[in-house]
Each structure stands twice: as structure tokens, then as C-alpha cells.
C-alpha positions as CSV (number, residue, x, y, z in Angstrom):
1,M,0.0,0.0,0.0
2,N,1.4,3.4,-1.0
3,Y,1.1,6.4,1.3
4,D,1.2,10.1,0.4
5,I,4.4,11.6,1.8
6,P,4.1,15.3,2.5
7,A,6.9,17.7,1.6
8,V,9.6,18.5,4.2
9,P,8.5,21.6,6.1
10,T,10.6,24.7,5.9
11,F,12.8,25.7,8.8
12,P,12.3,28.5,11.3
13,D,14.6,31.1,9.8
14,S,15.9,32.0,6.3
15,E,19.5,31.4,7.2
16,T,18.8,27.8,8.3
17,Q,16.6,27.2,5.2
18,Q,19.4,28.4,2.9
19,R,21.8,26.1,4.7
20,V,19.4,23.2,4.5
21,E,18.9,23.6,0.7
22,T,22.7,23.6,0.2
23,N,23.0,20.5,2.5
24,S,20.3,18.7,0.6
25,L,21.9,19.2,-2.8
26,R,25.2,17.8,-1.5
27,R,23.5,14.9,0.2
28,R,21.8,13.9,-3.0
29,M,25.0,14.2,-5.0
30,L,26.8,12.0,-2.4
31,E,23.9,9.4,-2.2
32,G,23.4,9.2,-6.0
33,S,19.9,10.7,-6.1
34,W,21.0,13.9,-7.9
35,G,19.5,13.2,-11.3
36,P,16.7,15.8,-11.0
37,D,19.3,18.4,-9.9
38,L,21.5,17.7,-13.0
39,E,18.4,17.9,-15.2
40,R,17.5,21.4,-13.7
41,Y,21.1,22.5,-14.1
42,L,21.2,21.3,-17.7
43,R,17.9,23.1,-18.6
44,A,19.4,26.3,-17.2
45,Q,22.2,26.0,-19.7
46,I,20.3,25.2,-22.9
47,D,16.8,26.0,-24.3
48,L,14.0,23.4,-24.2
49,S,14.1,22.7,-28.0
50,R,17.7,21.7,-27.8
51,R,17.2,19.8,-24.5
52,A,14.6,17.7,-26.2
53,T,17.1,16.3,-28.6
54,W,19.7,15.4,-26.0
55,G,18.0,12.3,-24.6
56,T,18.7,11.1,-21.1
57,I,21.2,12.6,-18.8
58,D,24.6,11.1,-18.1
59,Q,25.5,10.8,-14.4
60,S,28.7,8.8,-14.9
61,S,30.9,11.8,-13.8
62,N,30.6,13.1,-10.2
63,V,33.9,14.7,-9.3
64,F,32.5,16.0,-6.0
65,A,31.4,12.5,-4.8
66,H,34.6,10.8,-6.1
67,S,36.8,13.3,-4.4
68,C,35.0,12.9,-1.0
69,K,35.3,9.1,-1.3
70,A,39.0,9.3,-2.1
71,L,39.6,11.5,1.0
72,A,37.4,9.5,3.4
73,V,40.2,7.0,4.4
74,L,40.6,7.7,8.1
75,Y,38.5,4.7,9.1
76,S,39.8,2.3,6.5
77,E,41.2,0.3,9.4
78,K,39.5,0.1,12.7
79,P,41.2,2.7,15.1
80,L,42.6,1.6,18.5
81,V,41.0,3.0,21.6
82,G,42.6,3.0,25.0
83,V,42.2,4.4,28.5
84,P,44.6,5.1,31.4
85,R,45.5,2.2,33.6
86,E,43.2,3.2,36.5
87,Y,40.1,3.1,34.2
88,R,40.9,-0.2,32.4
89,E,38.7,-2.5,34.5
90,R,35.6,-0.3,34.1
91,A,36.3,0.3,30.4
92,E,37.1,-3.2,29.3
93,P,33.4,-4.3,28.7
94,Y,33.0,-1.2,26.6
95,L,36.2,-1.3,24.5
96,K,37.2,-5.0,24.2
97,V,36.6,-7.1,21.1
98,D,32.9,-7.7,20.9
99,G,32.3,-5.2,23.6
100,A,29.5,-2.6,23.7
101,L,31.3,-0.2,21.3
102,D,32.2,-3.1,18.9
103,R,28.7,-4.3,18.8
104,S,27.4,-0.8,18.0
105,N,29.5,-0.9,14.8
106,Y,30.5,2.7,15.5
107,F,33.8,2.7,13.5
108,S,32.2,1.0,10.5
109,I,29.4,3.6,10.5
110,M,32.1,6.3,10.7
111,Q,33.4,5.3,7.2
112,G,30.1,6.7,5.7
113,V,29.9,9.5,8.2
114,Q,33.4,10.8,7.2
115,Y,32.5,10.6,3.5
116,K,29.4,12.8,4.0
117,T,31.1,15.1,6.5
118,I,33.8,16.0,4.0
119,G,31.1,16.8,1.3
120,I,28.4,18.4,3.4
121,R,31.0,19.9,5.8
122,E,29.0,18.7,8.9
123,M,27.2,15.5,9.9
124,C,25.1,14.7,12.9
125,M,24.9,11.5,15.0
126,R,22.1,10.6,17.4
127,V,23.2,8.3,20.2
128,D,20.5,6.1,21.5
129,I,19.6,2.5,22.7
130,S,18.4,0.1,20.1
131,D,15.4,-2.2,20.5
132,S,17.8,-5.0,21.1
133,K,19.2,-3.1,24.1
134,E,22.5,-2.2,22.5
135,L,24.2,1.1,21.9
136,L,22.9,2.7,18.7
137,Y,24.7,5.4,16.7
138,R,22.3,6.8,14.1
139,P,23.7,9.2,11.4
140,V,21.5,12.1,10.5
141,T,22.3,14.4,7.7
142,P,22.2,18.1,8.7
143,D,19.5,19.0,6.1
144,M,17.1,17.3,8.6
145,V,18.4,19.3,11.6
146,Y,17.9,22.7,13.1
147,A,20.5,23.6,15.7
148,H,21.5,26.7,17.8
149,A,24.6,27.3,19.8
150,P,25.4,30.1,22.2
151,A,27.7,32.9,21.0
152,G,30.2,32.1,23.8
153,D,30.5,28.4,22.7
154,P,29.6,28.3,19.0
155,L,30.5,24.6,18.4
156,K,28.4,23.2,21.2
157,P,24.6,23.4,20.5
158,D,22.1,23.9,23.2
159,V,19.0,23.4,21.0
160,I,18.5,20.7,18.4
161,W,15.4,19.9,16.4
162,E,15.4,16.8,14.2
163,Y,12.7,16.6,11.5
164,R,11.2,13.1,11.4
165,L,8.4,11.6,9.3
166,R,5.9,9.7,11.4
167,Q,2.6,7.9,10.8
168,N,-0.8,7.8,12.5
169,L,-1.3,4.1,13.0
170,E,-5.1,4.5,12.8
171,S,-5.6,6.8,9.8
172,K,-2.2,5.7,8.2
173,N,-1.6,9.3,7.3
174,M,2.1,10.5,7.2
175,F,3.0,13.7,8.9
176,W,6.2,15.6,9.9
177,T,7.3,16.0,13.5
178,A,10.2,17.7,15.2
179,D,12.1,15.9,18.0
180,V,13.0,18.9,20.2
181,Y,16.0,18.8,22.6
182,D,16.4,22.1,24.5
183,L,19.1,22.8,27.1
184,R,19.0,26.6,27.1
185,D,17.6,26.4,30.7
186,K,19.8,23.7,32.3
187,S,17.4,23.7,35.3
188,H,14.5,22.8,33.1
189,P,15.7,20.8,30.0
190,K,13.2,19.8,27.4
191,Y,12.7,16.7,25.2
192,Q,9.5,16.8,23.2
193,V,8.0,15.4,20.0
194,R,6.0,18.2,18.4
195,K,3.9,18.2,15.2
196,I,5.3,20.8,12.8
197,N,3.4,22.6,10.0
198,A,4.6,23.4,6.5
199,N,6.0,26.7,7.6
200,G,8.3,25.2,10.3
201,T,6.1,26.2,13.3
202,L,5.8,23.9,16.2
203,E,2.3,22.8,16.9
204,E,0.7,20.2,19.3
205,D,2.9,18.2,21.7
206,L,2.8,14.5,20.8
207,S,5.2,13.4,23.6
208,D,2.6,11.3,25.3
209,L,2.0,9.4,22.0
210,F,5.7,8.9,21.0
211,L,7.7,9.2,24.2
212,G,5.2,7.7,26.6
213,G,4.8,10.9,28.7
214,N,6.2,14.3,29.5
215,M,10.0,14.4,29.3
216,D,10.6,17.9,30.4
217,G,12.3,19.2,33.6
218,D,13.0,16.5,36.2
219,N,11.7,13.9,33.7
220,Y,14.4,14.7,31.1
221,P,16.1,11.3,30.4
222,Y,19.6,12.3,29.2
223,R,21.6,12.9,32.3
224,D,25.1,11.8,33.3
225,S,26.1,10.0,36.6
226,Q,26.1,13.4,38.3
227,G,22.6,14.3,37.2
228,N,23.7,16.9,34.7
229,P,21.6,17.0,31.5
230,F,23.2,16.6,28.1
231,L,22.2,16.4,24.4
232,P,22.5,12.9,23.0
233,W,24.0,14.3,19.8
234,I,27.4,14.7,18.1
235,I,28.1,17.1,15.3
236,Y,31.1,16.2,13.2
237,H,33.0,18.9,11.3
238,A,35.2,18.7,8.2
239,S,37.0,21.8,9.5
240,L,36.7,23.7,12.8
241,G,35.8,27.3,12.5
242,G,33.8,29.9,14.5
243,K,30.4,28.6,13.4
244,L,28.3,25.5,14.1
245,F,27.6,25.1,10.4
246,Q,29.8,26.1,7.4
247,P,27.6,24.8,4.5
248,F,29.1,26.9,1.7
249,E,32.7,25.7,1.8
250,L,33.6,24.0,-1.5
251,S,30.6,25.5,-3.3
252,E,32.9,25.9,-6.4
253,V,33.5,22.1,-6.4
254,V,29.8,21.3,-6.2
255,M,28.9,23.6,-9.1
256,G,32.0,22.6,-11.1
257,S,31.0,18.9,-10.7
258,L,27.5,19.7,-12.1
259,Q,29.1,21.6,-15.0
260,A,31.4,18.7,-15.8
261,S,28.4,16.4,-15.9
262,V,26.7,18.8,-18.3
263,Y,29.8,18.4,-20.6
264,Y,29.5,14.6,-20.4
265,C,25.8,14.9,-21.3
266,M,26.8,16.9,-24.4
267,L,29.5,14.4,-25.2
268,K,26.9,11.6,-25.1
269,H,24.6,13.6,-27.3
270,L,27.4,14.2,-29.9
271,F,28.3,10.5,-29.9
272,L,24.7,9.4,-30.5
273,D,23.4,12.1,-32.7
274,S,26.2,13.9,-34.6
275,A,29.3,11.6,-34.9
276,W,28.9,11.2,-38.6
277,P,29.0,13.6,-41.6
278,Q,25.6,15.0,-42.5
279,R,24.7,15.6,-46.2
280,W,22.5,18.5,-47.1
281,V,20.6,19.7,-50.1
282,S,19.0,23.0,-51.2
283,N,16.2,23.8,-53.6
284,L,14.6,20.4,-52.9
285,Q,12.1,19.4,-50.3
286,L,13.0,16.8,-47.6
287,A,10.4,14.0,-47.4
288,G,9.3,12.4,-44.2
289,A,9.7,15.3,-41.7
290,S,7.6,14.7,-38.6
291,T,6.3,16.9,-35.8
292,Y,7.7,16.1,-32.3
293,G,6.4,17.3,-28.9
294,T,3.1,18.4,-30.2
295,G,1.5,21.0,-27.9
296,E,4.6,21.3,-25.8
297,A,7.2,24.0,-25.5
298,T,9.6,21.8,-27.4
299,Q,7.4,21.2,-30.5
300,R,9.5,21.0,-33.6
301,M,9.7,19.6,-37.1
302,S,12.5,17.2,-37.7
303,I,13.5,13.9,-39.3
304,S,15.3,11.1,-37.5
305,A,18.7,10.8,-39.1
306,D,21.3,8.0,-38.6
307,P,24.4,6.7,-40.3
308,A,22.3,3.8,-41.7
309,S,19.4,5.9,-42.8
310,I,18.8,7.4,-46.3
311,L,17.3,10.9,-46.6
312,C,14.9,11.3,-49.4
313,F,14.3,14.5,-51.3
314,V,11.6,15.5,-53.8
315,P,11.4,18.3,-56.3
316,D,10.2,21.7,-55.0
317,P,7.6,22.9,-57.5
318,D,8.0,26.5,-56.2
319,N,11.7,26.6,-56.9
320,Q,13.2,26.4,-60.4
321,S,16.8,26.8,-59.4
322,Q,19.4,24.0,-59.8
323,P,19.5,21.8,-56.7
324,M,22.8,21.8,-54.8
325,I,24.1,19.0,-52.6
326,G,26.8,19.2,-50.0
327,Q,28.0,17.7,-46.7
328,F,28.6,19.0,-43.2
329,D,31.5,17.5,-41.2
330,A,30.7,15.3,-38.3
331,G,29.8,17.3,-35.1
332,L,32.3,15.2,-33.2
333,K,35.4,14.8,-35.3
334,D,37.9,14.1,-32.5
335,P,36.3,12.7,-29.3
336,N,39.7,12.4,-27.6
337,Q,40.1,16.2,-27.8
338,M,36.8,16.8,-26.0
339,I,37.5,14.1,-23.4
340,S,40.9,15.6,-22.7
341,A,39.4,19.0,-22.2
342,I,36.8,17.7,-19.8
343,T,39.4,15.7,-17.9
344,V,41.6,18.8,-17.4
345,Y,38.5,20.6,-16.1
346,E,37.7,17.8,-13.7
347,R,41.4,17.7,-12.5
348,R,41.2,21.4,-11.6
349,I,38.0,20.8,-9.7
350,S,39.5,17.9,-7.6
351,S,42.6,20.0,-6.8
352,Q,40.3,22.4,-5.0
353,M,39.3,19.6,-2.6
354,G,43.0,19.4,-1.6
355,I,43.8,16.4,-3.7
356,D,47.3,16.4,-5.3
357,P,46.8,16.6,-9.1
358,A,49.5,13.9,-9.4
359,S,47.2,11.5,-7.6
360,V,44.4,12.1,-10.1
361,T,43.9,9.7,-13.0
362,K,41.4,8.7,-15.5
363,V,41.4,5.0,-15.2
364,S,39.3,4.1,-18.3
365,S,39.4,5.1,-21.9
366,D,35.6,4.8,-22.0
367,P,34.4,8.4,-22.3
368,R,31.2,7.5,-20.4
369,S,33.1,5.9,-17.5
370,G,33.5,9.3,-15.9
371,Y,36.3,10.6,-13.8
372,S,38.2,8.5,-11.3
373,I,40.6,9.4,-8.5
374,A,43.3,6.9,-7.6
375,M,45.4,8.4,-4.8
376,S,48.8,7.1,-4.0
377,Q,49.4,5.6,-0.5
378,A,51.4,8.7,0.4
379,S,48.5,10.9,-0.5
380,T,46.1,8.7,1.4
381,R,48.3,9.0,4.5
382,D,48.3,12.8,4.0
383,A,44.5,12.7,3.9
384,Q,44.4,10.7,7.1
385,R,46.7,13.1,8.9
386,R,44.6,16.0,7.5
387,F,41.4,14.8,9.1
388,S,42.6,12.9,12.1
389,E,42.6,15.8,14.6
390,V,39.2,17.3,13.6
391,F,37.5,13.8,13.7
392,R,39.3,12.9,17.0
393,V,37.1,15.7,18.6
394,G,33.9,14.0,17.4
395,D,35.1,10.5,18.2
396,M,36.0,11.5,21.7
397,E,32.6,13.0,22.2
398,A,30.9,9.9,20.8
399,L,32.8,7.6,23.2
400,V,31.9,9.7,26.2
401,L,28.2,10.0,25.1
402,G,28.0,6.3,24.4
403,A,29.3,5.6,27.9
404,K,26.8,8.0,29.5
405,I,23.8,6.7,27.6
406,S,24.8,3.0,28.3
407,N,25.2,3.8,32.0
408,R,21.9,5.6,32.1
409,F,19.7,3.1,30.2
410,L,21.5,-0.2,30.5
411,G,23.0,0.1,34.0
412,T,26.6,-0.3,33.0
413,N,29.5,1.5,34.7
414,F,31.7,2.7,31.8
415,P,34.0,5.8,32.4
416,E,32.1,9.0,31.5
417,E,35.2,11.2,31.8
418,P,37.0,12.3,28.6
419,I,39.9,10.0,29.2
420,Y,39.7,7.9,26.0
421,S,42.6,8.0,23.6
422,I,42.3,7.1,19.9
423,Q,45.0,5.9,17.5
424,Y,44.1,5.9,13.8
425,I,45.8,3.2,11.7
426,A,47.9,4.7,8.9
427,V,48.0,3.2,5.4
428,P,51.2,1.0,5.3
429,L,54.1,2.0,3.1
430,S,54.2,0.6,-0.4
431,P,57.3,-1.5,-1.4
432,E,58.7,1.4,-3.3
433,E,58.3,3.7,-0.3
434,L,59.9,1.1,2.0
435,K,62.9,0.8,-0.4
436,A,63.3,4.6,-0.6
437,Q,63.1,4.9,3.2
438,R,65.8,2.2,3.7
439,E,68.1,3.7,1.2
440,N,67.7,7.2,2.8
441,T,68.3,5.8,6.3
442,I,71.5,4.0,5.2
443,Q,72.8,7.1,3.6
444,L,72.2,9.2,6.7
445,M,73.9,6.5,8.8
446,E,77.0,6.4,6.5
447,K,77.4,10.1,6.7
448,G,77.1,10.1,10.5
449,L,73.8,12.1,10.5
450,L,71.7,9.3,12.1
451,G,72.5,6.9,14.9
452,H,71.7,3.2,14.9
453,V,68.9,3.5,17.5
454,E,67.2,6.3,15.6
455,A,67.5,4.3,12.4
456,I,65.8,1.3,14.0
457,M,63.1,3.5,15.4
458,D,62.4,4.9,11.9
459,L,62.5,1.6,10.0
460,Y,60.4,-0.4,12.4
461,D,58.2,2.3,14.0
462,L,59.4,1.4,17.5
463,T,59.9,3.3,20.7
464,E,63.4,4.1,21.9
465,E,63.3,1.3,24.4
466,E,62.1,-1.2,21.9
467,A,64.7,0.0,19.3
468,V,67.5,-0.5,21.8
469,E,66.4,-4.0,22.6
470,K,66.0,-4.9,18.9
471,L,69.5,-3.5,18.2
472,R,70.9,-5.7,21.0
473,T,69.2,-8.8,19.6
474,I,70.6,-8.1,16.1
475,R,74.2,-7.7,17.4
476,Q,73.9,-10.9,19.5
477,Q,72.7,-12.8,16.4
478,R,75.6,-11.4,14.3
479,I,78.1,-12.6,17.0
480,E,76.4,-16.0,17.4
481,F,76.2,-16.7,13.7
482,Q,79.4,-14.9,12.8
483,L,77.7,-12.6,10.2
């Protein structure tokens, strides 16, 4: 059975509405549902009569999404999480293999969260308890969120609304609600489900229906072990600035990606419709012309031509001049020239994402295969370093919030203090990089610019104590085996 889904309501102010529209376009481009956006952008470039001859759009090129995917490598390997010695006993059920954090699949979820955070510039995460009584980390794109932060602490919101589509189980009607979390008055925090109208105005309180009762004030459920209220939300940032949201960063990349797709749509059109010489004639009438798009803005007279078709002409009784016949060159004489021009354009767009142009390649000769980015391992490690510190902030908050919510609703005793340490796993060196590193280390040792202990530390990624022990073992083996 199909249900009518109402349009998403607007948001309370014009600034948020403008941000949300920008966020929504980027989300669709990252999720692959941007076909209508490309169609609108294409129609803004060419008139309707021309658009009618181009056929379907070509979405094979999306430099914006490809660049975000290439940069989202921080969680390629599961990070290591630790705590100080005095917290280990309490933290073990939380952090161990198949512990509460492991069962929540947090770091697997973060692969997709980082991908969208890089493109949208922010991502939200709701921390909750699942129906199976496990920690639940639920990603929410910021185009479904209204948030406000105080001027004195602009990166920590005190109000969050999440727009959610719900259903009346009796009438089966779908309607929009806002889950409201409000900590502006810490002595009277609010958690409500409110119906919201099309203009973004909060209406009747539905907390009894969806939350089981009033959750304001003393009933507010999200409190730590000290009784202090908190928001069960994390907001991840691609870069830290002075605002809670920075939605317009990389706008040139988004628009450039749409423009590159328009070029590929034209390339497809040229391949299919004008990749062969077209003969012409004057002073004769062309037989077989038909009317297309009758009654529409794109109505036109034309005849379907093809390399295998034969155009028929008949004498024009109103013209007594000698007929003339000629031939136009193919509209696409050299496809490689056009493909090269588009590739250079795409390369310039990706460089604005901070991707080294040397790491950008077109991995297929098929002109409709689109644009691909194959970053080297060194460039991948650079991307990991670039995002590690800013995502560490969100990951630390996620670990603390997970502990608080688990303790509150599941009765656990995980550490709620911000004592967690996170180590991201770097992409290993390639064989070529290892060889270059060894040769450089040996040269430095031969010139007396590097000691044996430092060389062992660099080559094997060891601490000084571990390097000294390894060096002793090597020397003992050389003596024992007379090497």
C-alpha cells in the first residue's frame, strides 16, 4: 500500500533554510539521487528545444562525490581505543573485542559519516539505545536538523530539532514532527515530540504518544552520573571554525561537478546524434519530416537521421533553381580532444578539494566511464593526517556520550570522563616507499647524521626502548652466527 508523503517543512529562519537547501543538494550528490538536480542545471544551460534532442542525462561523472570518497580514508582500518590504567577495569566491557562499542559498529558507521562530512561539511549523530538493548549510533544528515549554539560556545549546540516523518497508525496518514532537545535552561531541560506545520512552526505536543509521557524538567532522560543534562547528539565537522555550520565551503567544487556532468551529457549527445557527416541539399524538399512534442514548448519539425538511414528528397515545385548537394563535417570529429578538455577541467575541480593533481587519474578510456581518482598511498596518509585531529574531537565525544547513555539506560559502569585515547591506523608504506626509506636511512647513517637507535626506530616504527632491545638482539645474532 502506498502512502502520500508530505513535503519536508521549511525551517524556522531563512539562514537555516538556505543552509538546508545547500546541504540537501550535496547529500543527493553523495547518495546518487541527484538526477533531477542535474536535469534542472542542464535546462538552465540550454533551451528546451535543444534539450529535447539530447535524450537522457549522463550521471557517470561526479567529481564531488569521487573526491569525497577518495579523501574518506581515516577509518579504512579500525582505530585503536585506550584508557589510562586506572580506568581499564571499568572500560574493558566497553572497548574490548565484541564489547559494547564493537557491537554498535561505530567505527564501521564512521566510514560513511566521514564521507558525508567531507562533502556536506557537517554530519550529525544521534546516540540512543536500540530495540535489542545495545548502543545505537544513528547518522542524521544536517538537512534534517535545526540547531542553535550560544555565541560564547559556537561549536556546542544547546538546542537541536530533528525533523522526522511519522505515521498515524489508525488513519495511516504520514506527517512531519520535530524531536526537540532544548538545554537553554539547564534547570528545566526539554525533550519533546512536536507536530510541525509546513511553515516550520511547532504545533501540538505529541510526547505522550511517541515518548510515553512528559520528558521535560525532572523527567528529562539524558543525564550523566552526576545528574547533569546533556544532548544525545554529536556534530562532526570537516574543519573547525567559528560557526556551528559552514555549509558553503567547497561550493565551487559542487557547481563545477555539475558543470562537468553537463559536458558529459553533451558528449553523449554528440556520440549518439552527430558523430557522422551529414549531407544536405538546397532547392529540394525533404520528405518524411515529422512533428515532435506536439502541444509542448519543445514542439519542432525534424526527421530522424542516422548513419544507416537514407534521406529522401523530392522536387520543390515553387523553386526552379538548380539543386545543390553538400556535406557537413561530423559534429564530433575528434572525441579524444573533447574528453581531454573535460578531464583537465575535472582535474582542476578535484585539486580544490585538496587532492594532489599527481594523484588524479582517468582509469578508463571509455568516455562515459566518468572521472576517477586513484590516490597514492602517500597521498592517502596525508588525507588521514589532515582529518585525524578534527575527527578525533567528534570520536572522543561519541565515546563519552556512548558511555553516558549506556550507563543511564543499560545500567553499565563505563567511564564517563573524557579519558579515551584514539589511535588511527595509517595506510602502510608501499614496497617502493619502503625501499626509498631504507636507502635514505642507510645514507644518513653512513654520513654520521643518524644513529643506529634512531634508524631502528624509523625503520620499524618502535619506541626508543624497543629499538635498543632490537638492536641488542641483532648484534647478538651477528656474533652468534658470525655474520
